[in-house]
PAGUTOR-429475 format. One record per residue: residue number from 1; x, y, z of N, C-alpha, C in turn. Coordinates in steps of 0.2 Angstrom, whole numbers. Layout:
(pt NUM,(X,Y,Z),(X,Y,Z),(X,Y,Z))
...
END
This chain:
(pt 1,(386,459,371),(383,454,378),(385,453,385))
(pt 2,(383,454,388),(387,450,395),(386,442,396))
(pt 3,(395,442,399),(394,437,401),(400,434,393))
(pt 4,(397,438,388),(398,431,380),(390,428,382))
(pt 5,(386,429,384),(382,426,383),(375,424,380))
(pt 6,(375,432,379),(368,434,372),(367,441,377))
(pt 7,(365,439,381),(361,447,388),(362,453,382))
(pt 8,(359,456,385),(355,462,382),(361,468,384))
(pt 9,(366,471,380),(369,479,384),(365,484,386))
(pt 10,(366,489,390),(361,496,390),(360,493,397))
(pt 11,(360,496,400),(356,501,410),(351,494,412))
(pt 12,(346,494,409),(342,485,412),(347,480,408))
(pt 13,(351,480,406),(359,474,403),(353,466,410))
(pt 14,(354,470,419),(355,465,424),(349,461,424))
(pt 15,(344,465,420),(337,463,423),(337,458,414))
(pt 16,(339,458,409),(340,455,406),(338,450,408))
(pt 17,(346,450,408),(350,442,408),(348,436,415))
(pt 18,(342,438,422),(337,434,423),(335,430,419))
(pt 19,(333,432,410),(326,428,408),(331,426,402))
(pt 20,(338,425,404),(341,423,399),(344,417,396))
(pt 21,(340,410,394),(342,402,394),(348,400,393))
(pt 22,(356,398,399),(358,399,397),(361,391,392))
(pt 23,(355,390,393),(359,383,388),(356,382,377))
(pt 24,(350,388,381),(350,390,371),(356,393,370))
(pt 25,(356,401,376),(363,404,373),(369,399,372))
(pt 26,(369,394,374),(376,389,373),(377,387,368))
(pt 27,(368,383,364),(366,383,358),(370,384,352))
(pt 28,(364,391,354),(367,398,347),(373,397,345))
(pt 29,(380,400,353),(386,400,354),(390,395,348))
(pt 30,(386,387,350),(390,384,345),(390,385,340))
(pt 31,(383,385,336),(381,386,329),(385,391,326))
(pt 32,(385,397,330),(391,401,328),(399,400,326))
(pt 33,(400,396,329),(408,392,332),(408,386,324))
(pt 34,(402,384,325),(405,383,317),(403,384,312))
(pt 35,(399,391,312),(398,394,307),(403,396,304))
(pt 36,(407,400,310),(414,401,309),(419,397,308))
(pt 37,(420,392,306),(424,385,305),(425,384,298))
(pt 38,(430,378,296),(430,375,293),(423,373,287))
(pt 39,(422,376,278),(415,370,278),(416,365,277))
(pt 40,(421,363,277),(421,351,281),(418,349,285))
(pt 41,(419,357,288),(417,352,297),(422,354,304))
(pt 42,(418,351,310),(425,353,315),(422,346,316))
(pt 43,(428,345,322),(428,339,328),(423,338,335))
(pt 44,(421,337,337),(419,338,344),(424,340,347))
(pt 45,(431,337,347),(434,340,350),(435,347,351))
(pt 46,(433,347,346),(440,356,343),(431,358,343))
(pt 47,(425,360,344),(420,364,347),(421,364,354))
(pt 48,(421,356,357),(420,358,365),(425,364,368))
(pt 49,(432,361,366),(436,365,367),(435,375,364))
(pt 50,(431,378,357),(431,379,358),(422,384,362))
(pt 51,(420,378,365),(412,381,368),(417,383,376))
(pt 52,(422,378,377),(423,379,384),(419,375,387))
(pt 53,(420,368,386),(414,362,390),(415,360,388))
(pt 54,(414,352,392),(415,346,391),(413,341,383))
(pt 55,(415,336,383),(412,333,378),(404,334,376))
(pt 56,(404,331,382),(398,325,384),(392,332,382))
(pt 57,(395,336,382),(389,341,381),(390,345,375))
(pt 58,(394,345,376),(395,347,368),(393,343,364))
(pt 59,(391,335,364),(389,333,359),(382,330,364))
(pt 60,(377,331,369),(373,335,367),(369,340,362))
(pt 61,(372,346,366),(369,350,361),(372,349,354))
(pt 62,(375,346,350),(376,347,345),(372,341,341))
(pt 63,(369,337,344),(366,334,344),(357,334,343))
(pt 64,(356,338,346),(352,341,346),(348,345,341))
(pt 65,(355,350,343),(355,351,334),(354,352,329))
(pt 66,(356,347,325),(358,340,322),(350,338,319))
(pt 67,(345,334,326),(340,336,326),(335,338,325))
(pt 68,(335,345,323),(331,352,320),(337,353,314))
(pt 69,(339,349,312),(344,350,306),(347,357,306))
(pt 70,(350,362,313),(351,367,311),(360,365,312))
(pt 71,(361,360,315),(367,355,311),(366,349,309))
(pt 72,(373,347,304),(374,342,300),(380,338,304))
(pt 73,(378,333,302),(384,328,305),(386,325,301))
(pt 74,(392,324,298),(398,325,292),(401,320,295))
(pt 75,(398,313,290),(407,309,289),(411,308,286))
(pt 76,(418,304,288),(419,300,292),(416,307,300))
(pt 77,(413,303,305),(418,310,312),(418,308,318))
(pt 78,(413,310,322),(408,317,320),(414,324,319))
(pt 79,(410,326,314),(411,333,314),(406,337,311))
(pt 80,(406,341,314),(397,345,313),(400,354,306))
(pt 81,(395,351,304),(392,359,298),(389,363,301))
(pt 82,(387,368,297),(378,370,295),(374,366,292))
(pt 83,(367,367,297),(362,362,295),(358,365,289))
(pt 84,(356,361,284),(349,363,280),(345,371,281))
(pt 85,(341,366,288),(338,370,289),(339,381,292))
(pt 86,(345,382,291),(349,389,294),(346,391,283))
(pt 87,(348,388,279),(345,390,275),(341,391,270))
(pt 88,(333,390,274),(325,391,276),(329,400,280))
(pt 89,(328,396,287),(327,402,291),(330,410,286))
(pt 90,(337,409,284),(342,415,283),(336,418,275))
(pt 91,(333,412,271),(330,419,267),(322,419,270))
(pt 92,(318,417,275),(314,421,279),(318,427,282))
(pt 93,(319,428,284),(325,435,288),(326,438,284))
(pt 94,(326,435,277),(329,441,270),(322,446,268))
(pt 95,(317,442,266),(316,444,268),(311,450,270))
(pt 96,(309,448,277),(307,451,283),(312,457,283))
(pt 97,(321,462,280),(320,463,279),(320,469,273))
(pt 98,(314,474,271),(316,476,263),(318,481,263))
(pt 99,(321,484,266),(325,490,266),(332,483,262))
(pt 100,(333,479,261),(338,478,255),(334,477,249))
(pt 101,(329,475,247),(324,476,242),(324,483,240))
(pt 102,(325,488,242),(322,497,243),(332,497,240))
(pt 103,(335,495,244),(342,498,242),(347,495,237))
(pt 104,(346,490,234),(349,486,226),(351,488,223))
(pt 105,(343,493,221),(343,499,214),(348,500,213))
(pt 106,(349,506,222),(353,510,222),(362,505,222))
(pt 107,(362,500,223),(366,497,226),(372,493,220))
(pt 108,(367,491,212),(370,489,209),(370,498,205))
(pt 109,(367,502,205),(370,507,202),(377,511,205))
(pt 110,(378,512,211),(383,512,211),(389,506,210))
(pt 111,(388,501,209),(394,495,209),(393,497,202))
(pt 112,(392,499,199),(393,499,190),(395,507,189))
(pt 113,(393,509,193),(397,516,191),(407,516,195))
(pt 114,(407,512,203),(411,514,200),(416,509,200))
(pt 115,(413,503,197),(417,497,197),(419,492,205))
(pt 116,(417,493,209),(418,493,215),(411,489,217))
(pt 117,(415,482,221),(406,479,226),(402,485,232))
(pt 118,(396,483,231),(392,491,234),(389,486,241))
(pt 119,(389,487,247),(384,482,250),(378,488,256))
(pt 120,(376,486,259),(372,490,261),(371,487,271))
(pt 121,(371,491,275),(373,487,283),(366,492,287))
(pt 122,(363,490,291),(357,490,295),(363,491,301))
(pt 123,(361,496,308),(366,494,313),(361,492,321))
(pt 124,(366,484,320),(365,482,327),(368,484,332))
(pt 125,(363,487,336),(368,491,341),(374,493,342))
(pt 126,(375,496,335),(378,500,337),(383,496,331))
(pt 127,(386,490,326),(389,487,323),(385,485,318))
(pt 128,(389,488,314),(387,486,307),(384,478,304))
(pt 129,(381,478,299),(377,468,301),(374,471,291))
(pt 130,(379,468,284),(378,469,277),(371,464,277))
(pt 131,(367,467,274),(363,463,273),(359,463,266))
(pt 132,(366,467,260),(365,462,253),(370,467,251))
(pt 133,(369,465,246),(380,465,238),(377,465,235))
(pt 134,(383,473,232),(380,470,223),(389,468,221))
(pt 135,(389,466,216),(398,466,218),(399,469,208))
(pt 136,(403,471,209),(407,475,202),(405,471,198))
(pt 137,(409,477,190),(408,471,186),(413,469,187))
(pt 138,(419,471,186),(427,468,187),(429,461,189))
(pt 139,(435,456,189),(435,452,190),(434,449,197))
(pt 140,(438,456,202),(438,452,208),(431,452,215))
(pt 141,(433,447,218),(425,448,221),(427,447,228))
(pt 142,(420,452,235),(425,449,242),(418,446,243))
(pt 143,(417,440,246),(414,435,248),(412,434,255))
(pt 144,(411,443,259),(411,442,269),(405,439,267))
(pt 145,(402,438,272),(395,434,274),(391,440,273))
(pt 146,(388,438,275),(380,442,275),(378,442,283))
(pt 147,(376,446,284),(373,444,293),(376,442,298))
(pt 148,(380,444,298),(389,445,302),(389,453,305))
(pt 149,(389,451,311),(390,458,315),(399,460,313))
(pt 150,(402,467,311),(407,472,308),(411,472,314))
(pt 151,(416,472,315),(418,474,321),(418,486,317))
(pt 152,(413,489,321),(414,498,319),(417,501,317))
(pt 153,(425,501,321),(429,505,323),(435,505,316))
(pt 154,(433,498,314),(439,496,306),(434,497,300))
(pt 155,(430,498,303),(425,499,293),(423,501,292))
(pt 156,(423,506,288),(422,513,284),(412,513,285))
(pt 157,(408,509,285),(400,508,287),(400,509,295))
(pt 158,(405,507,297),(405,505,304),(406,510,310))
(pt 159,(411,516,304),(414,523,307),(411,526,305))
(pt 160,(404,526,301),(399,532,297),(394,528,300))
(pt 161,(394,527,306),(390,526,309),(390,528,317))
(pt 162,(397,527,319),(399,529,324),(399,534,324))
(pt 163,(401,539,318),(401,549,321),(393,548,319))
(pt 164,(387,546,320),(383,549,322),(380,547,331))
(pt 165,(382,543,332),(378,542,341),(385,548,344))
(pt 166,(383,549,350),(385,552,357),(391,548,356))
(pt 167,(395,551,358),(403,551,364),(403,544,367))
(pt 168,(395,544,371),(398,541,377),(396,533,374))
(pt 169,(392,533,370),(389,527,365),(396,525,362))
(pt 170,(398,528,357),(403,528,355),(409,523,359))
(pt 171,(411,526,367),(413,522,368),(411,517,374))
(pt 172,(406,516,374),(403,511,377),(404,505,371))
(pt 173,(403,505,365),(404,501,359),(412,496,359))
(pt 174,(417,502,358),(424,502,360),(425,497,368))
(pt 175,(422,500,372),(426,495,376),(425,490,376))
(pt 176,(417,487,370),(417,481,373),(422,478,367))
(pt 177,(424,481,362),(426,476,354),(433,477,357))
(pt 178,(434,481,360),(441,483,362),(447,487,359))
(pt 179,(443,487,353),(445,491,347),(453,487,345))
(pt 180,(452,482,344),(460,477,343),(458,479,336))
(pt 181,(468,476,336),(470,478,330),(468,473,324))
(pt 182,(466,472,317),(463,471,312),(471,470,306))
(pt 183,(474,477,308),(479,478,303),(485,481,306))
(pt 184,(490,483,302),(494,489,310),(490,497,303))
(pt 185,(487,497,301),(483,503,301),(474,505,304))
(pt 186,(475,499,307),(471,497,313),(468,505,317))
(pt 187,(462,510,320),(465,514,324),(461,510,328))
(pt 188,(468,509,336),(467,507,342),(465,512,347))
(pt 189,(467,520,345),(468,523,350),(460,529,351))
(pt 190,(457,527,356),(448,531,356),(452,537,356))
(pt 191,(457,544,355),(456,549,352),(456,549,347))
(pt 192,(461,546,343),(463,547,339),(455,543,333))
(pt 193,(449,541,339),(447,537,335),(442,543,335))
(pt 194,(442,547,339),(434,550,337),(437,556,338))
(pt 195,(441,558,333),(446,564,332),(440,564,322))
(pt 196,(445,554,322),(441,553,317),(435,553,317))
(pt 197,(431,552,319),(422,550,318),(423,558,316))
(pt 198,(425,563,320),(425,573,316),(425,572,313))
(pt 199,(429,567,308),(427,571,300),(423,569,296))
(pt 200,(425,561,298),(417,557,296),(411,563,295))
(pt 201,(412,568,303),(402,569,305),(402,574,299))
(pt 202,(408,579,298),(407,584,294),(407,586,287))
(pt 203,(411,578,286),(410,577,278),(408,574,276))
(pt 204,(405,572,279),(396,566,274),(400,559,273))
(pt 205,(406,553,274),(409,550,274),(414,546,280))
(pt 206,(413,540,277),(420,535,282),(426,534,275))
(pt 207,(431,531,278),(435,526,273),(440,525,278))
(pt 208,(443,518,275),(442,513,279),(448,507,272))
(pt 209,(453,514,277),(463,509,274),(462,508,273))
(pt 210,(463,501,273),(465,495,274),(465,494,284))
(pt 211,(460,497,285),(459,496,294),(457,486,295))
(pt 212,(453,488,286),(451,479,290),(452,475,287))
(pt 213,(458,474,281),(459,471,280),(465,474,273))
(pt 214,(471,472,274),(479,475,267),(475,476,264))
(pt 215,(476,482,259),(478,481,253),(470,481,251))
(pt 216,(466,486,256),(458,485,255),(454,492,255))
(pt 217,(451,494,254),(449,502,253),(442,502,253))
(pt 218,(440,502,258),(432,504,258),(430,511,261))
(pt 219,(426,513,258),(420,520,259),(419,518,259))
(pt 220,(411,524,264),(405,523,269),(401,528,267))
(pt 221,(395,528,271),(392,536,272),(385,531,276))
(pt 222,(382,535,280),(373,535,283),(370,533,279))
(pt 223,(365,533,279),(358,539,277),(352,541,281))
(pt 224,(346,539,281),(345,540,288),(336,539,287))
(pt 225,(332,540,290),(325,537,291),(321,542,292))
(pt 226,(314,543,291),(311,549,292),(312,552,297))
(pt 227,(312,549,303),(315,551,309),(323,554,313))
(pt 228,(322,558,303),(329,560,305),(336,554,306))
(pt 229,(335,548,312),(338,543,314),(343,540,310))
(pt 230,(349,539,310),(354,536,305),(348,530,303))
(pt 231,(348,525,299),(345,519,298),(348,515,295))
(pt 232,(357,515,294),(359,511,292),(365,517,285))
(pt 233,(371,512,285),(374,516,280),(377,508,273))
(pt 234,(379,513,269),(379,509,261),(387,512,260))
(pt 235,(390,505,257),(397,508,257),(400,503,249))
(pt 236,(404,506,247),(409,504,240),(417,499,245))
(pt 237,(419,494,241),(427,492,245),(429,489,236))
(pt 238,(435,488,237),(440,487,231),(445,488,235))
(pt 239,(451,486,227),(458,486,231),(461,492,228))
(pt 240,(465,492,234),(468,498,236),(473,500,226))
(pt 241,(478,499,228),(480,500,223),(485,504,226))
(pt 242,(486,507,220),(491,514,223),(485,521,220))
(pt 243,(478,519,223),(474,525,225),(476,533,225))
(pt 244,(473,537,224),(477,542,227),(471,544,232))
(pt 245,(471,547,237),(471,551,242),(464,553,236))
(pt 246,(466,558,235),(460,564,231),(454,558,228))
(pt 247,(459,554,225),(451,548,223),(446,544,227))
(pt 248,(453,545,233),(446,542,240),(440,544,241))
(pt 249,(445,552,241),(438,558,243),(432,561,239))
(pt 250,(436,560,232),(429,558,229),(425,552,228))
(pt 251,(428,547,229),(424,540,231),(418,542,236))
(pt 252,(420,543,242),(416,547,247),(411,552,243))
(pt 253,(413,555,242),(406,560,236),(403,557,235))
(pt 254,(402,553,231),(397,548,226),(396,544,232))
(pt 255,(396,539,235),(395,537,239),(391,541,244))
(pt 256,(393,547,246),(388,552,252),(381,551,245))
(pt 257,(384,556,240),(376,554,234),(369,549,234))
(pt 258,(373,546,233),(370,538,234),(366,536,237))
(pt 259,(369,538,246),(364,534,250),(361,544,251))
(pt 260,(365,548,248),(356,551,252),(350,549,249))
(pt 261,(349,546,242),(346,543,241),(341,540,242))
(pt 262,(344,532,245),(342,529,250),(340,534,255))
(pt 263,(341,538,257),(338,545,263),(330,545,259))
(pt 264,(330,546,252),(324,551,251),(321,543,250))
(pt 265,(323,537,249),(317,535,248),(315,532,253))
(pt 266,(317,533,259),(314,531,265),(310,537,267))
(pt 267,(311,542,266),(309,547,269),(312,552,271))
(pt 268,(318,551,273),(325,556,276),(326,561,274))
(pt 269,(329,563,278),(332,569,276),(338,569,272))
(pt 270,(342,573,266),(350,571,265),(353,576,271))
(pt 271,(360,573,272),(364,575,274),(369,582,277))
(pt 272,(367,583,267),(366,593,270),(361,596,272))
(pt 273,(355,592,271),(350,594,277),(350,597,284))
(pt 274,(355,592,287),(354,589,294),(359,595,298))
(pt 275,(355,599,301),(359,608,305),(369,601,307))
(pt 276,(368,594,310),(373,592,314),(370,583,310))
(pt 277,(371,579,307),(370,571,313),(364,568,316))
(pt 278,(357,564,317),(355,561,323),(361,561,328))
(pt 279,(358,562,334),(361,559,340),(369,561,335))
(pt 280,(371,569,334),(381,571,336),(383,571,341))
(pt 281,(390,568,342),(391,568,350),(396,575,349))
(pt 282,(389,580,350),(392,585,354),(390,587,363))
END
C-alpha cells in the first residue's frame, strides 16, 4: 500500500493514488487499529497516537464511524470498539466468496484425518487471507481471525503461494513486508527464502516450522483454477511438540493430495500434472 494509505501497488500505483480519498483511507485505518486492539475498546488518546493524528481529527472520524455503526462508543470512555454493522458486512462478504463453501467439505475431511486445524486462504496481492477454518477434533483451538492479511514469508500457505510467483514479484512483496522476524525461526534473508521456495515448488507443499509462532507447525499447499493459475492454498496447523521431520513431510504429502481435490473441484490441474507451477520463478 502506497504511503500506508491503501493505494494500489503496481506499475500504475501513482495513477491509482490520484483517486485515493485520504479521509476515507484514514477512517478505514482507524477501523483496523480498533480491530487490532483489546475487545473492551481503546481510548481516544491511544487511537490518535496510533493513527498519527490529532485528538480532534480522530474524534471526528470515530464519531462518523459510530453514526454508521462501524464503531461503537463504549462507556465509560469514550472508548471505541468495533460496531455491529461489521457483522452484517462480514456475513455478506463471506457469502460472496463461494470458495469457502466449495472447500469446507475438504477442510472437514482433512481436519478429521490429521487431527489438526485446517484453513483455506485466497491470495490478496501476494498475501494469504484465510476465509474458512475447520477446527481439528482435539482440545486445541487456533483462533486467528479470518479475513486478515498474513505475512507470506512466515506462513505455510503464504510460502506455497510465493512459490508459484516470478522471483521479481517475490522480491517486491518481501520489500513491502521487510521480511521481519516473527520468531527466532522466521526466514529473514531473501536468498534463504528463495532457496526454500524452490524446495516448496519441487515437492508441492510448504512447511512453517515455528516461523510464525513458537511451538506451532503449519503445512500448506496451493490449489489451481481452471486456467492453471494459483487460486488459493489450504493448510493445517497444530502443536509441533516432538513431531519428527518425516511426519511433517508425510503431512505435507497429505495436504498436497487434498489441495489437488480442490483443484479438481475448480476444474484445475493437479500439481503433478503441471510441468511447472503456473508463474514459476524460473
